[in-house]
C-alpha positions in Angstrom: 87.4 -78.7 18.4 84.2 -77.0 19.2 83.3 -79.7 21.7 86.6 -79.5 23.6 86.3 -75.7 23.7 82.9 -76.0 25.2 84.2 -78.5 27.9 87.2 -76.1 28.5 84.9 -73.2 29.0 82.7 -75.2 31.4 85.7 -76.3 33.4 87.0 -72.7 33.7 83.6 -71.5 34.8 83.2 -74.2 37.5 86.8 -73.6 38.7 86.1 -69.9 38.9 82.9 -70.5 40.9 84.7 -72.8 43.3 87.4 -70.1 43.8 84.7 -67.5 44.4 82.9 -69.7 46.9 86.1 -70.3 48.8 87.0 -66.6 48.9 83.5 -65.7 49.9 83.6 -68.2 52.8 86.9 -66.8 54.0 85.6 -63.2 53.9 82.3 -64.2 55.6 84.3 -66.0 58.3 86.5 -62.9 58.9 83.4 -60.7 59.0 81.8 -63.0 61.6 84.9 -63.0 63.7 85.2 -59.2 63.6 81.5 -58.8 64.6 81.9 -61.2 67.5 85.0 -59.3 68.7 83.2 -55.9 68.5 80.6 -57.2 70.9 
């Protein structure tokens, strides 16, 4: 029980990190496009 809970928590953490990285990349890409258009 404790072991599976640990694995579940680890899976959730890595999934959240992946989602955050993806969102951050999209935001960074939008910011880059916007700064190029302003120039």
